[in-house]
MITI-439260 format. One record per atom (N, C-alpha, C): chain; atom name; x, y, z. Coordinates in pm, whole numbers, plus 32768, in hexadecimal, padded with zeros to 4 digits. Atoms other than C-alpha are relative to their C-alpha. Example, Ala and Ser with C-alpha at 12.3 -4.5 7.8 and 13.67 -1.06 7.14 Angstrom:
residues 2
   chaine   atome   east   north     up
        A       N   8059    7F89   8000
        A      CA   84CE    7E3E   830C
        A       C   805A    8078   8000
        A       N   7FAE    7F89   7FFA
        A      CA   8557    7F96   82CA
        A       C   7FB3    806D   8049
end
This chain:
residues 247
   chaine   atome   east   north     up
        A       N   7FEE    808C   7FDC
        A      CA   F137    D903   7E0C
        A       C   8091    7FDA   7FF0
        A       N   7F71    801D   8004
        A      CA   F292    D887   7E5F
        A       C   801E    7F89   7FA7
        A       N   7FD7    806D   8057
        A      CA   F357    D7A0   7D7E
        A       C   7FFF    7F7B   8048
        A       N   7FFA    807D   7FB6
        A      CA   F372    D69F   7E93
        A       C   7F7E    7FB2   7FF8
        A       N   807F    8046   8001
        A      CA   F200    D651   7E7F
        A       C   7FDE    7FC4   7F79
        A       N   801A    803D   8082
        A      CA   F21A    D5E6   7D15
        A       C   8023    7F6B   8000
        A       N   7FD1    8089   7FFA
        A      CA   F299    D494   7D8D
        A       C   7F93    7F9D   8026
        A       N   806D    805C   7FE3
        A      CA   F141    D3F4   7DAE
        A       C   8013    7F7E   7FB1
        A       N   7FED    8080   8044
        A      CA   F135    D281   7D52
        A       C   7FC2    7FFE   7F75
        A       N   8036    8010   8086
        A      CA   F101    D22E   7BE6
        A       C   7FA5    7F87   7FFB
        A       N   805E    806E   800E
        A      CA   EFF9    D13D   7B6B
        A       C   804B    7F7B   7FFF
        A       N   7FC4    8083   7FFC
        A      CA   F050    CFD6   7BBD
        A       C   8068    7FF0   806E
        A       N   7F9D    8008   7F95
        A      CA   F14B    D02D   7CCF
        A       C   7FB9    7FEA   8085
        A       N   803D    801B   7F7E
        A      CA   F103    CFAC   7E2E
        A       C   7FF2    807F   8051
        A       N   8015    7F8E   7FA7
        A      CA   F070    D0AC   7F1B
        A       C   8035    7FE7   808C
        A       N   7FD4    8024   7F7A
        A      CA   F0F5    CFF4   804C
        A       C   8096    801A   800F
        A       N   7F75    7FDE   7FE6
        A      CA   F23B    D07F   80DA
        A       C   802D    7FBC   8082
        A       N   7FD2    804D   7F8C
        A      CA   F316    CFCD   81DB
        A       C   7FF5    8049   8084
        A       N   800A    7FB4   7F84
        A      CA   F30C    D0E7   82DA
        A       C   7FE1    8091   7FE0
        A       N   8027    7F74   8012
        A      CA   F2A8    D250   8311
        A       C   8071    8053   7FC6
        A       N   7F8E    7FB1   8030
        A      CA   F404    D2D9   82D3
        A       C   8012    7FEF   7F69
        A       N   7FF2    801A   8090
        A      CA   F417    D234   817D
        A       C   7F90    8042   7FB1
        A       N   8072    7FC6   8046
        A      CA   F2BE    D2AD   811E
        A       C   800C    8096   7FEF
        A       N   7FF5    7F6E   8005
        A      CA   F319    D418   8166
        A       C   8080    8032   7FBF
        A       N   7F78    7FD6   8025
        A      CA   F480    D41C   80EC
        A       C   8004    805C   7F86
        A       N   7FFA    7FAF   807A
        A      CA   F442    D4A9   7F8E
        A       C   7F84    8059   7FF0
        A       N   807B    7FB1   8008
        A      CA   F2FF    D562   7FE2
        A       C   800C    8087   8044
        A       N   8006    7F87   7FAF
        A      CA   F340    D666   80ED
        A       C   8076    805B   7FE6
        A       N   7F98    7F9B   8017
        A      CA   F406    D7A7   80CA
        A       C   7FE1    807C   8051
        A       N   8013    7F83   7FB6
        A      CA   F436    D8F5   8178
        A       C   7F93    8054   7FBD
        A       N   8062    7FA0   8032
        A      CA   F318    D9E9   8158
        A       C   7F7E    7FC5   7FCC
        A       N   807B    803E   8033
        A      CA   F209    D8EE   80FF
        A       C   7F89    801C   805A
        A       N   807C    8001   7FB5
        A      CA   F09F    D8F0   816B
        A       C   7FD3    7F70   8011
        A       N   802B    8088   7FE3
        A      CA   F02C    D7B0   8215
        A       C   7F78    8001   8043
        A       N   8080    8016   7FBD
        A      CA   EECE    D73F   8273
        A       C   800F    7F82   8054
        A       N   7FE9    8070   7FA5
        A      CA   EED9    D65B   83A3
        A       C   7F7D    7FDE   8047
        A       N   807D    802B   7FC4
        A      CA   EDAE    D591   8417
        A       C   8008    7FF1   8096
        A       N   8008    8013   7F70
        A      CA   ED39    D560   857A
        A       C   7FAB    8069   8043
        A       N   8050    7FA5   7FAE
        A      CA   EC6B    D605   8689
        A       C   8035    7FF2   808E
        A       N   7FB8    8014   7F85
        A      CA   ED2F    D647   87C2
        A       C   8070    7F9D   7FE4
        A       N   7FA3    806D   801B
        A      CA   EDFF    D50A   87D6
        A       C   7FB9    7F87   7FC3
        A       N   804E    806E   8038
        A      CA   ECE9    D430   8745
        A       C   8010    7FFB   7F68
        A       N   7FF4    8011   8090
        A      CA   ED37    D3AB   85EA
        A       C   8072    804E   7FC3
        A       N   7F8E    7FBB   803B
        A      CA   EE87    D457   85BE
        A       C   8063    7F99   7FC7
        A       N   7F9D    805B   803A
        A      CA   EF92    D3B7   84E0
        A       C   8083    8007   804E
        A       N   7F92    7FF4   7FA2
        A      CA   F08B    D383   85FA
        A       C   8089    7FE7   7FC0
        A       N   7F7F    8025   803B
        A      CA   F1A0    D2D5   8537
        A       C   8029    8063   7F94
        A       N   7FDF    7FA2   806C
        A      CA   F18B    D3C6   8411
        A       C   802D    8086   8039
        A       N   7FD7    7F82   7FC2
        A      CA   F1A2    D4F7   84F4
        A       C   808D    7FF4   8037
        A       N   7F79    8015   7FCA
        A      CA   F2D4    D466   85A2
        A       C   8067    7FFA   7F8F
        A       N   7FA4    8007   8072
        A      CA   F372    D417   8450
        A       C   8013    8088   7FC1
        A       N   7FF5    7F78   8035
        A      CA   F327    D578   83D9
        A       C   805E    8053   8057
        A       N   7FA5    7FBC   7FA4
        A      CA   F3D4    D600   850D
        A       C   8092    7FDB   7FE2
        A       N   7F78    8030   8014
        A      CA   F505    D52A   84C4
        A       C   803C    802C   7F7B
        A       N   7FC9    7FCF   807F
        A      CA   F524    D5B1   8360
        A       C   8046    8086   8011
        A       N   7FC4    7F7D   7FE8
        A      CA   F57C    D707   83EE
        A       C   7FCC    806E   7FA6
        A       N   8036    7F97   8056
        A      CA   F4AC    D7C3   82EA
        A       C   7FC5    806D   8058
        A       N   802D    7F8F   7FAE
        A      CA   F448    D91C   8363
        A       C   7FB1    8063   7FAC
        A       N   8050    7F9B   8044
        A      CA   F374    DA49   830F
        A       C   7F7B    7FCB   7FD1
        A       N   807A    8043   802B
        A      CA   F23F    D96D   82FC
        A       C   7F83    804E   8027
        A       N   8086    7FD6   7FDC
        A      CA   F0D6    D9DB   82F2
        A       C   7FAF    7F82   8018
        A       N   804B    8079   7FDD
        A      CA   F000    D8D6   83A3
        A       C   7F6C    8020   800C
        A       N   8092    7FF6   7FF7
        A      CA   EE8B    D8BB   8367
        A       C   7FD2    7F8B   8056
        A       N   802D    8069   7FA6
        A      CA   EDFD    D7F9   848D
        A       C   7FA3    803D   8067
        A       N   805E    7FCC   7FA0
        A      CA   ECE1    D81C   8582
        A       C   8046    803D   8079
        A       N   7FB1    7FC9   7F92
        A      CA   EDE0    D851   8695
        A       C   8090    7FD3   7FEF
        A       N   7F71    801E   800D
        A      CA   EF54    D827   86D7
        A       C   802E    7F9B   8068
        A       N   7FDB    8067   7FA2
        A      CA   EF52    D6F8   87B9
        A       C   8013    8038   808C
        A       N   7FE0    7FD1   7F79
        A      CA   EFDE    D720   8918
        A       C   8097    8010   8009
        A       N   7F70    7FEE   7FF0
        A      CA   F133    D77A   899D
        A       C   8049    7F7A   7FF6
        A       N   7FAD    8076   800B
        A      CA   F228    D673   8926
        A       C   7FC3    7F8B   7FB8
        A       N   803D    8070   8049
        A      CA   F133    D59B   8862
        A       C   7FA5    8037   7F92
        A       N   804A    7FD2   8074
        A      CA   F07D    D5AF   8718
        A       C   804A    8074   7FBF
        A       N   7FBF    7F8D   803E
        A      CA   F0BF    D6F4   8661
        A       C   804D    8056   8064
        A       N   7FB4    7FBA   7F9A
        A      CA   F13D    D77A   87AC
        A       C   8096    7FE5   7FF5
        A       N   7F73    8020   8015
        A      CA   F285    D6CB   8756
        A       C   8040    8061   7F9C
        A       N   7FCB    7FA7   8067
        A      CA   F2AF    D7AA   8624
        A       C   8006    8090   8030
        A       N   7FF3    7F7C   7FC3
        A      CA   F26F    D8E0   86F4
        A       C   807F    8006   8055
        A       N   7F89    8003   7FAA
        A      CA   F380    D877   87E6
        A       C   8080    8011   7FAE
        A       N   7F89    7FF8   8056
        A      CA   F477    D85A   86C5
        A       C   7FFC    8079   7FA3
        A       N   800F    7F84   804F
        A      CA   F3FF    D9A4   8629
        A       C   7FF7    7FE4   7F69
        A       N   800E    8021   808E
        A      CA   F3A9    D8F9   84E0
        A       C   7F81    803B   7FC2
        A       N   807E    7FC5   8031
        A      CA   F24E    D995   84C4
        A       C   8008    8098   8009
        A       N   8001    7F6E   8007
        A      CA   F23B    DB00   8455
        A       C   7F74    8037   8016
        A       N   808A    7FCF   7FFB
        A      CA   F0C1    DB1F   843F
        A       C   7FA1    7F8B   8017
        A       N   806B    8061   7FEA
        A      CA   EF93    DA61   84C1
        A       C   7F7D    8038   7FCA
        A       N   8089    7FE1   8029
        A      CA   EE3D    DA65   8419
        A       C   7FA9    7F9E   804E
        A       N   803B    8057   7F9C
        A      CA   ED6A    D9DF   8534
        A       C   7F78    8031   802E
        A       N   807E    7FDD   7FC1
        A      CA   EC27    D9DF   85F5
        A       C   8010    800B   8098
        A       N   7FEF    8003   7F6E
        A      CA   EC7E    D97E   875B
        A       C   8094    8001   8021
        A       N   7F71    7FF1   7FE6
        A      CA   EDCD    D9EB   87E8
        A       C   8021    7FF8   8095
        A       N   7FE6    800E   7F72
        A      CA   EDB1    D999   895A
        A       C   8055    7F87   801F
        A       N   7FB7    8075   7FCB
        A      CA   EE6C    D898   8A2D
        A       C   808F    7FF3   7FCA
        A       N   7F77    8005   8033
        A      CA   EFBE    D8F3   899A
        A       C   8048    807F   802B
        A       N   7FBC    7F8B   7FC9
        A      CA   F099    D9DD   8A64
        A       C   8067    803A   7F9F
        A       N   7F9B    7FD0   805E
        A      CA   F1A9    D9F0   895B
        A       C   7FBE    804C   7F8D
        A       N   804D    7FB7   8065
        A      CA   F0A6    DA55   8856
        A       C   7FE1    808C   8034
        A       N   8023    7F7E   7FC5
        A      CA   F02E    DB68   893E
        A       C   807A    805B   8009
        A       N   7F89    7FAF   7FF0
        A      CA   F18F    DBDF   8985
        A       C   8031    8037   7F7B
        A       N   7FCF    7FD4   8082
        A      CA   F1F6    DBEB   8816
        A       C   7FA2    8066   7FC0
        A       N   805F    7FA3   803C
        A      CA   F0B6    DC97   87A9
        A       C   8006    8089   8044
        A       N   8001    7F81   7FB7
        A      CA   F0BC    DDA1   88B9
        A       C   8082    804D   7FEF
        A       N   7F7F    7FBE   8014
        A      CA   F22B    DDE8   8878
        A       C   8018    8027   7F6F
        A       N   7FF4    7FDD   808D
        A      CA   F1EF    DE11   8701
        A       C   8055    7FA1   7FAF
        A       N   7FAE    8061   8047
        A      CA   F2BA    DCDE   86A1
        A       C   7FAD    7FA7   7FA3
        A       N   8059    805A   804B
        A      CA   F18E    DC1F   8614
        A       C   7F8A    804E   7FCA
        A       N   8073    7FC0   803E
        A      CA   F08B    DC9D   851F
        A       C   7F87    7FA5   800D
        A       N   807B    804E   7FEF
        A      CA   EF23    DC2D   8555
        A       C   7F91    8038   7FA9
        A       N   8079    7FDE   8049
        A      CA   EDFF    DC31   8465
        A       C   7F8F    7FB2   8041
        A       N   8065    8042   7FAD
        A      CA   ECD9    DBE8   8548
        A       C   7F7D    7FF0   7FB3
        A       N   807B    801F   8048
        A      CA   EB9C    DB44   84BF
        A       C   7F98    7FC5   805E
        A       N   8069    804F   7FC0
        A      CA   EA4D    DADF   854E
        A       C   800B    7F6F   7FCF
        A       N   7FE5    808C   8020
        A      CA   EA53    D964   8553
        A       C   7FB6    7FD0   7F83
        A       N   804A    8027   8077
        A      CA   E941    D931   8452
        A       C   8036    8041   7F83
        A       N   7FC6    7FBA   8072
        A      CA   E9E0    DA33   8370
        A       C   8080    7FBC   7FD4
        A       N   7F85    8047   8023
        A      CA   EB2E    D97E   8381
        A       C   7FE1    7F7F   7FB5
        A       N   8027    807D   8043
        A      CA   EA87    D835   8324
        A       C   7FCF    801A   7F72
        A       N   8037    7FE3   8084
        A      CA   E9CF    D8D5   8201
        A       C   806B    8036   7FA2
        A       N   7F92    7FCE   8055
        A      CA   EB08    D988   8182
        A       C   8053    7F8B   7FCA
        A       N   7FB8    8077   802D
        A      CA   EBBB    D838   8173
        A       C   7FAD    7FB1   7F9A
        A       N   8057    8049   805D
        A      CA   EA90    D790   80CF
        A       C   7FFA    8046   7F79
        A       N   8004    7FB4   807D
        A      CA   EA7C    D8A6   7FCE
        A       C   8082    7FEE   7FB2
        A       N   7F81    8013   8044
        A      CA   EBEE    D881   7F82
        A       C   8007    7F7B   7FB8
        A       N   8000    8083   803E
        A      CA   EBC2    D710   7F3C
        A       C   7F9B    7FF2   7F90
        A       N   806A    8009   8064
        A      CA   EA88    D748   7E6E
        A       C   8014    805E   7F8A
        A       N   7FE7    7FA3   806D
        A      CA   EB1E    D855   7D8F
        A       C   7FAA    807C   8004
        A       N   8051    7F87   7FEC
        A      CA   EA43    D96B   7E1C
        A       C   805B    806D   8036
        A       N   7F9C    7F9C   7FD6
        A      CA   EB14    DAAA   7E36
        A       C   7FDB    804D   807E
        A       N   802A    7FB2   7F8D
        A      CA   EA43    DB59   7F3F
        A       C   7F6B    7FEA   8017
        A       N   808E    800F   7FE0
        A      CA   E8F0    DB60   7FEB
        A       C   7FDA    806D   8064
        A       N   8033    7FA0   7FA0
        A      CA   E816    DC48   80B9
        A       C   7FC5    7FB7   8078
        A       N   8038    8038   7F85
        A      CA   E7BC    DBFB   8223
        A       C   7FD8    8070   805E
        A       N   802A    7F9D   7F9E
        A      CA   E701    DCB7   8331
        A       C   805D    8001   8079
        A       N   7FAC    800D   7F8A
        A      CA   E7F8    DC3C   8436
        A       C   8070    8068   8000
        A       N   7F95    7F9E   7FF0
        A      CA   E8DC    DD4F   84B2
        A       C   7FDE    808D   7FD5
        A       N   8022    7F78   8029
        A      CA   E825    DE77   841D
        A       C   7FF0    8059   807B
        A       N   800A    7FA2   7F92
        A      CA   E843    DFA5   84FF
        A       C   8068    7FEB   806C
        A       N   7F95    801A   7F9F
        A      CA   E974    DF1A   85B3
        A       C   8087    8017   7FBD
        A       N   7F7A    7FEF   8039
        A      CA   EAED    DF32   8583
        A       C   801E    7F96   7F97
        A       N   7FED    8068   8065
        A      CA   EAD2    DDF4   84B5
        A       C   7FE9    8037   7F74
        A       N   8023    7FC6   8082
        A      CA   EA41    DEC9   839C
        A       C   805A    8073   7FD7
        A       N   7FAA    7F8E   801F
        A      CA   EB4D    DFD6   83A9
        A       C   804F    7FE7   7F7F
        A       N   7FB4    8008   807C
        A      CA   EBE0    E013   8250
        A       C   7FC4    7FA5   7F97
        A       N   803E    805B   805F
        A      CA   EAF1    DF24   81A3
        A       C   7F84    8040   7FC1
        A       N   8077    7FCF   8043
        A      CA   E9DD    DF66   80AA
        A       C   7F83    7FD2   804B
        A       N   8081    8024   7FC5
        A      CA   E881    DF6C   8142
        A       C   7F91    8029   7FA0
        A       N   806D    7FE4   805E
        A      CA   E738    DF6C   808A
        A       C   7F7A    7FDC   8040
        A       N   8087    801D   7FD2
        A      CA   E5C7    DF7C   80DC
        A       C   7FB5    7FBA   7F90
        A       N   804B    804E   8063
        A      CA   E4F2    DE78   802A
        A       C   7F6A    8019   800F
        A       N   8091    7FE5   7FFB
        A      CA   E37C    DE7D   7FDE
        A       C   7FBA    7FD0   807E
        A       N   8040    802C   7F84
        A      CA   E333    DDC3   8123
        A       C   800D    8067   8070
        A       N   7FF2    7F95   7F9E
        A      CA   E394    DF03   81D8
        A       C   8079    7FF4   805A
        A       N   7F8C    8015   7FAB
        A      CA   E4C7    DE72   8281
        A       C   8081    8028   7FB9
        A       N   7F7C    7FE0   8033
        A      CA   E630    DEDE   8259
        A       C   805A    7F86   8009
        A       N   7FA8    8074   800A
        A      CA   E737    DDE3   81F3
        A       C   8091    802D   7FEB
        A       N   7F71    7FE8   800F
        A      CA   E8B3    DDCF   81F9
        A       C   8037    7FA2   7F95
        A       N   7FC1    8054   8066
        A      CA   E97C    DD52   80CF
        A       C   807D    7FBE   803A
        A       N   7F8D    804D   7FD0
        A      CA   EA6E    DC3E   8136
        A       C   803D    7FB3   7F8A
        A       N   7FBB    8044   806E
        A      CA   EB73    DBAE   8048
        A       C   801F    7F6F   8025
        A       N   7FE1    808D   7FEC
        A      CA   EBC0    DA3D   801A
        A       C   808F    7FEF   8032
        A       N   7F7B    8022   7FD1
        A      CA   ECEE    D99A   80BA
        A       C   8035    7F88   7FB1
        A       N   7FBD    806E   8043
        A      CA   EDE3    D8C1   7FF8
        A       C   808B    7FF0   803D
        A       N   7F7F    801C   7FC4
        A      CA   EF25    D81C   8068
        A       C   805C    7FBB   7F9D
        A       N   7F9E    804B   804F
        A      CA   F065    D79F   7FCA
        A       C   7FFB    7F6C   8023
        A       N   8000    808A   7FCF
        A      CA   F058    D665   80A0
        A       C   7F97    7FF4   806E
        A       N   805D    801F   7F95
        A      CA   EF47    D5CD   8176
        A       C   8033    7F87   804E
        A       N   7FDC    806F   7FA8
        A      CA   EF98    D4ED   829F
        A       C   7F84    7FD9   804F
        A       N   807C    8029   7FC0
        A      CA   EE71    D422   831B
        A       C   800F    7F7A   8045
        A       N   7FFF    807D   7FB5
        A      CA   EE21    D300   8401
        A       C   7F7C    7FB7   7FE8
        A       N   8076    8054   8010
        A      CA   ED30    D1E2   83B7
        A       C   8014    7F7F   804D
        A       N   7FF8    8081   7FBB
        A      CA   ECE2    D096   845B
        A       C   8031    7F92   7FA2
        A       N   7FE2    806D   805D
        A      CA   ECF7    CFB8   8328
        A       C   800C    8036   7F72
        A       N   7FF3    7FDF   808F
        A      CA   ED69    CFD1   81BE
        A       C   8014    7F80   7FB2
        A       N   7FD4    806B   805A
        A      CA   ED7A    CEE5   8099
        A       C   8074    8036   7FAE
        A       N   7F87    7FD8   8047
        A      CA   EEA1    CEEE   7FAD
        A       C   7FE8    8068   7F93
        A       N   8022    7F95   805E
        A      CA   EDE9    CFDB   7EC3
        A       C   7FEA    8085   8048
        A       N   800F    7F84   7FB5
        A      CA   EDCA    D0DA   7FDA
        A       C   7F74    8020   802D
        A       N   8086    7FE9   7FCB
        A      CA   EC58    D0B7   8026
        A       C   8006    7FFB   8098
        A       N   7FF0    7FF2   7F70
        A      CA   EC35    D124   8190
        A       C   7F7E    7FEC   804D
        A       N   806D    800C   7F9F
        A      CA   EB56    D0CA   82B5
        A       C   8030    8043   8081
        A       N   7FDF    7FBC   7F84
        A      CA   EB59    D1B0   83E4
        A       C   7FAF    7FC2   8071
        A       N   8044    803D   7F8D
        A      CA   EAF8    D13F   8541
        A       C   7FC2    806B   8058
        A       N   804F    7FA9   7FA9
        A      CA   E9E6    D202   85F0
        A       C   802D    8092   7FF7
        A       N   7FE5    7F70   8005
        A      CA   EA41    D367   8656
        A       C   808A    8023   7FC9
        A       N   7F7D    7FE5   803A
        A      CA   EBA2    D340   85D0
        A       C   7FF5    8029   7F6D
        A       N   8012    7FD1   808A
        A      CA   EB0C    D38F   847B
        A       C   8013    8098   7FFA
        A       N   7FFD    7F6E   7FF1
        A      CA   EAE2    D500   84DC
        A       C   802D    804C   7F82
        A       N   7FD4    7FAD   8070
        A      CA   EBAD    D5E6   83F4
        A       C   804F    7FB1   7F97
        A       N   7FA8    804B   8058
        A      CA   EC6D    D4CD   834A
        A       C   7FD2    7FF9   7F6E
        A       N   8027    8005   808D
        A      CA   EB9B    D49E   820C
        A       C   800F    8087   7FB9
        A       N   7FF6    7F7B   803E
        A      CA   EB8C    D616   81C9
        A       C   8091    8027   7FE8
        A       N   7F72    7FE3   8013
        A      CA   ED03    D63B   81FE
        A       C   8039    7FAF   7F8C
        A       N   7FCE    8056   806C
        A      CA   ED49    D515   8117
        A       C   7FDB    8037   7F78
        A       N   8031    7FCF   8081
        A      CA   EC79    D5A9   7FFE
        A       C   803D    8085   7FD9
        A       N   7FCC    7F7A   801C
        A      CA   ED14    D702   801F
        A       C   8094    8000   7FDB
        A       N   7F71    8006   8019
        A      CA   EE7B    D68C   7FEB
        A       C   8024    7FD9   7F72
        A       N   7FCA    8028   8082
        A      CA   EF40    D677   7EA9
        A       C   8030    7F70   8003
        A       N   7FD6    808A   7FE7
        A      CA   EFDA    D536   7F33
        A       C   7FD2    7FDC   808D
        A       N   8033    802B   7F7F
        A      CA   EF40    D472   8051
        A       C   8049    7F83   802E
        A       N   7FC1    8073   7FC2
        A      CA   EFFA    D387   813A
        A       C   7FA7    7FD5   8076
        A       N   8059    8033   7F98
        A      CA   EF20    D2AB   8219
        A       C   804A    7F9E   805B
        A       N   7FCB    805B   7F9B
        A      CA   EF95    D206   835A
        A       C   7F8C    7FA9   8031
        A       N   806E    805A   7FDF
        A      CA   EEC5    D0D1   83A9
        A       C   802E    7F94   8062
        A       N   7FE2    806B   7FA1
        A      CA   EEB0    CFBC   84AD
        A       C   7FF9    7F76   7FC0
        A       N   800B    8080   8047
        A      CA   EE5A    CEA9   83B6
        A       C   8008    8019   7F6A
        A       N   8001    7FFE   8093
        A      CA   EEA4    CE69   8247
        A       C   7FCF    7F78   7FD2
        A       N   803A    807C   8034
        A      CA   EDD0    CD66   8193
        A       C   800B    7FFF   7F69
        A       N   7FF8    800B   8091
        A      CA   EDC9    CCE8   8031
        A       C   7F8C    8049   7FBE
        A       N   8069    7FBB   804B
        A      CA   ED04    CDA5   7F2C
        A       C   7F8A    7FA1   7FEC
        A       N   8078    8051   8009
        A      CA   EB9F    CD27   7F2C
        A       C   7FD1    7FCB   8085
        A       N   8026    8033   7F7C
        A      CA   EB9E    CCC8   809D
        A       C   7FA1    805F   8049
        A       N   805C    7FA1   7FC1
        A      CA   EADF    CE04   80FB
        A       C   7F81    800A   7FAB
        A       N   8080    7FF0   8045
        A      CA   E96E    CE09   809F
        A       C   7FF9    808E   7FCA
        A       N   8008    7F79   8038
        A      CA   E942    CF30   7FB0
        A       C   7FA2    805D   804D
        A       N   805C    7FAE   7FB3
        A      CA   E81F    CFA8   8086
        A       C   803C    802F   8084
        A       N   7FC0    7FDB   7F82
        A      CA   E90B    CFC2   81AF
        A       C   8076    805F   7FED
        A       N   7F91    7FA4   801C
        A      CA   EA0E    D09E   8103
        A       C   7FD5    808F   8022
        A       N   801E    7F76   7FDB
        A      CA   EA12    D1F8   81A0
        A       C   8044    8065   7FA4
        A       N   7FB8    7FA8   805B
        A      CA   EB15    D292   80B5
        A       C   803B    7FAD   7F8F
        A       N   7FCC    804F   8071
        A      CA   EB5D    D209   7F57
        A       C   8096    8011   7FEE
        A       N   7F70    8000   8012
        A      CA   ECC2    D1B2   7F04
        A       C   8034    8064   7F9C
        A       N   7FD2    7F9C   8060
        A      CA   ECCD    D2B4   7DED
        A       C   803D    8079   8046
        A       N   7FCC    7F8E   7FB5
        A      CA   ED18    D3B4   7EFC
        A       C   807F    7FDF   804E
        A       N   7F8F    802B   7FAD
        A      CA   EE32    D2EB   7F9E
        A       C   8073    7FD2   7FA8
        A       N   7F8C    801F   8053
        A      CA   EF8E    D2D8   7F07
        A       C   8062    7FA0   8043
        A       N   7F9F    8053   7FB8
        A      CA   F05C    D22E   8016
        A       C   7FC3    7FCE   8082
        A       N   8036    8040   7F88
        A      CA   F010    D144   8136
        A       C   8074    7FD2   8057
        A       N   7F9B    8029   7F9F
        A      CA   F0DC    D104   8272
        A       C   7FBA    7FB3   806F
        A       N   8039    8050   7F94
        A      CA   F094    CFF5   8372
        A       C   8039    802B   8087
        A       N   7FDA    7FEA   7F74
        A      CA   F09A    D053   84E3
        A       C   7F9C    7FB0   8053
        A       N   805F    805D   7FC1
        A      CA   EFF8    CF2A   858D
        A       C   7FEB    801A   8094
        A       N   800B    7FEA   7F6E
        A      CA   F035    CFA1   86F3
        A       C   8013    8092   8024
        A       N   7FF4    7F72   7FDC
        A      CA   EFFA    D119   8710
        A       C   7FE6    8014   8096
        A       N   8014    7FE3   7F71
        A      CA   F001    D1B7   886B
        A       C   7F6F    8021   8020
        A       N   808A    7FD3   7FEC
        A      CA   EEA7    D253   8848
        A       C   7FF0    8045   8088
        A       N   800E    7FB3   7F84
        A      CA   EEDB    D349   8964
        A       C   7F7D    804D   8001
        A       N   8072    7FA5   7FF3
        A      CA   EDB9    D415   89E8
        A       C   802E    8079   8050
        A       N   7FD5    7F86   7FBC
        A      CA   EDCD    D578   8A69
        A       C   7FEC    7FF9   8096
        A       N   801F    8004   7F71
        A      CA   ED24    D53F   8BB8
        A       C   7FBB    7F7C   801F
        A       N   803D    807E   7FD8
        A      CA   ECDE    D3F1   8C59
        A       C   7FAB    8016   807C
        A       N   805D    7FEF   7F92
        A      CA   EBAC    D3F8   8D3A
        A       C   7FC6    7F79   8025
        A       N   8039    807F   7FD4
        A      CA   EB42    D2CE   8E0A
        A       C   7FA2    8019   8075
        A       N   805F    7FF2   7F93
        A      CA   EA25    D29D   8EFC
        A       C   8036    7FBA   807B
        A       N   7FD5    803E   7F84
        A      CA   EA77    D258   9066
        A       C   7FAC    7F84   801A
        A       N   8048    807C   7FE4
        A      CA   EA1B    D0F7   90CD
        A       C   7F9A    8012   8070
        A       N   8066    7FFB   7F98
        A      CA   E8E5    D0BD   919D
        A       C   8037    7FCF   8086
        A       N   7FD0    8027   7F7B
        A      CA   E929    D0AB   9311
        A       C   7F98    7FAE   8049
end
């Protein structure tokens, strides 16, 4: 764990930072592992990724379902060669990713999507590893311990994932860091937040503590160290499909 991530807020200090650049300034460093929420371009921390790009840190390992698209999301960090390794599930729709991987410039640790989610969840829950049937008998299991259990099935041992810094996106936060996600934008964000040593959340709204009904909190503030407001994110989508009008 890098020294930069020891700068988490102390008790009593405000979790709200004026902008993404300020929130990351004393956190990120070369060679770190980052967990980044989102699914495709849905629920990605747009401002935090752009601020991470602008820091110029390099040699990063990024844990994320995918690497965005060319020129947006984590795709920006591929363009600037700041990512050394991706731990991902889906790696399509990004030509630069494909080019770097096939040329040997980018390392890839490929995971079945459910396995990636569970590895992050295990990291946040303090579970060092778990057995899963997913991937047994395929290249996913190469080099990993396998075991047959009394149910007669073979299982693959998968290790937990932890990160120096987590960057996540939520819809709403109170000043204590309790988060509410909006619909499918929740995706990998809670698991990424829990797996990080320090978590920075980008949100569209910040309300006073107590304004969110406790029953509506999706992620408790204990997992969130810093909050950044981005009230007008782009919210791009990968492919826009519309129906032709009736003639």
